[in-house]
N, C-alpha and C positions, 0 to 999 in steps of 0.2 A: 899558232896564229891567235891573236887577241879576238878577232871577229869569228864568231861561230854561227853557222847556218844550219837550220833543220833541213830535212830532205826536200820539202816543198820550196823553201827559199833557195836552196842550191839549184833545184830544177828551173825555177823562174829566172834566176841569174844566168844560168847556162843558156836558156832559150833566148834571152835578150841579147847575149853576146853572139850566139849563133846566127840569129836573124839579121843582126847588124852587119855581119861579115858576109852572109850568103845571099840575102835579099835586101840590100840597102835601100832600094826604091820604096819598100813597104815598111821601113823602119823610121821612127819609133813605132811600136805596136799598140793596137787597141787592146783593151782587156779581153775581148772575144778572141782576137787572133793569138794573143799570148796564151790563153787557156788551151786553145787548139794545139799550139806548139808544145805545150807541156804534156799533152795527152797523146802525142804522136806514138805510133807503134814501131817506127823504124828509128834507128840511131838513138834509142833511149833504153836505159837499164837502171832500175826496173821500169817497166811500163806502168804509168800511173793513170788514174781516173779521178781527176779533181775538178771542182767546179769554180765558177767565177769568184765566189766568196773566199775559197782557199787561196786563189791567186791574189786577190785584192789584199788579203791579210799579209801574205808574203811580201807583196810590194810595199806595204806600209812599213814592215819591219826592215826591208832593204833601205827604204828612205831614211829611217832613223839611224841606220848604219852608214849613211852617205854613199850607198852603193847603187841607188836608183832614184829616179825622180819622175814626176808627172809633168808633161808638157802640153801646151795648147798650141796647135798649129792652125794657121789661116786656112779656112775652107773645111776644116774637120768638125764634124758634129759632136764628137766625143773626145775626151782627153786621151793622150797616148803616153806610153811609158818607155823609158830608156835606162840603160845602166851607166854607171860611172866607174866601173871596176878598173879599167885600164888607166884612167886618170888618177884615181885615188891611190892605186898601188904602183903607179909608174911602170906599167908592163909594156913590153915591146909587142909588135904584132905576132911574133912567134910564140911568145909566152902566153898571151891572152888566148890564142888558138888552142894551145895544148891544155891550158887550164879549163877552157870550155869543154874540150873533149872529155876530160876527166869528170867534170861536173855532170855531163849528160849520160855517160856510160860507165862510170865507176872505174875501178882499177884496170889498167891496160898495159901492154908491153909497148915499147917504142915503135915496133913495127905496126901494131894495131893503130896506134895514135897517128902515125904518118898516113895510113890509109884513110882513116875516118875523119881526119881534119883537112883533107885535101881541098875542100871547097872554101875553107877558111884561110888557109895559108899553104902555099906550095913549097914544102920542104924538098930540097934538092936530093938529100940522101938521109940515111938512118942516123949517121953521125950528127947531123944538124938537130934532129929530134932529141937525141941523147944529150947533146950540149944544152939545149933549151931546158930539158928536165932538170939537169944538174944546176942550172942557174936558178930555176924556181925552187930547188931544194935548199939553196943557200942565198936566197934573195935578200936584198937590203931592207925590204918592207916586212920580212918574216919568212918562215919556212912554209912554202905553199904546197909542197909535195913530199912524199916519203917513198923510198924504194922498199918493196915488200920482198920477203924471202921467196926464192924460186920454188915454183910448184913442181912436184914430180912429173916427169915426162915433158917438161917445157924447157926450151933453150934460153929464153929471155926472162929476165925479172920483170915484174909488173910494178907500176907506179900508181899511187892514188893521191888525191888532193887531201889537204888537212883543214879545209874550211868547215868541216863538220866534226872535227875532233880527231884524236889519235885512233889508228886502226886497232882492232882486236885480232891478234894473230892466232889462228887456229891451225893445227896440223891438218893438211889436206890429204885425202886418200889418193892412192896411185891412180893416174888417169891413163886409160888405154886409148890408143889412136882410134879415131872414128873411121867407120867403114866407108868406102867410096859412095855407096848408095845413100848413106846418111848425110854425107857432105853435099851430095847433089840436092837432096831434099832441103837442107838448110839454105843452100844458095838460092833455090827457087823461092823459099819463104822470104828471104831478104829482098829479092826482086819484087815480090808482090807487096811487101810492106813499104818499099820505096815508092811504088806506084800509088798506094793508098795515101802516103804522105803528100805526094804531089797533088792528088785530087783534093785533099783537105786544105792545102795551101791555096789552091785555085778557088775553092769554094769561099774561103775567108776573104780573098781578094775581091771576088765577084760581089760578095755581100757589101763590102766597103764601097765599091764602085757604084752599086745600085743606090746606096744611101746618099752618096755624093751627087748622083744624077737627080734623085728626087729633090734634094735641097736646091740644086741649080734650077730645076724645072719650076719649083714653087715660086721662084722670083718673078716669073712671067705670067703667073695665073692671077 
């Protein structure tokens, strides 16, 4: 890929795509909402702790690469931000959903991608995910993904995006199957993280609604 993104730019782009597909009523995003999305603890790998300045800098870089832009909407007190990735790269809904999943969580198997992108695009089966990955691998706009060597103990190969450069392939140690108790704990942690994400999203939305109400009320004072 000619366009190369650093880790924060990739996270910002991934969050813009995700929120457009999962919460369209609250898209485009304010800077505050976008920062909260970047710092979510669920469906993010790695988990980040970045501030508005980091996000603003990444947005500016995405703008220069024609992948994002600032918009001003009627009734909004602050500018909002949206991505242009699907338009610039001519990506289908399936392709943009899969690319978003890779931007947010790093290398994944087709099975993992189907599960984690369910809110963005409903793939009918695993074959459809694999077909989408191979289209992204040999896309007319560039090679968006690469297939990684299979890890020991895994049945599926993982794929990763190439928007941040070529991967460094390292030999992985043998992976032993997780014990049932550990799997249960991990599942509980994921449920808790999902609830925390929902609370953060609601808090950001409430903050925006309060600001809009204050502006509306001020018109009659």
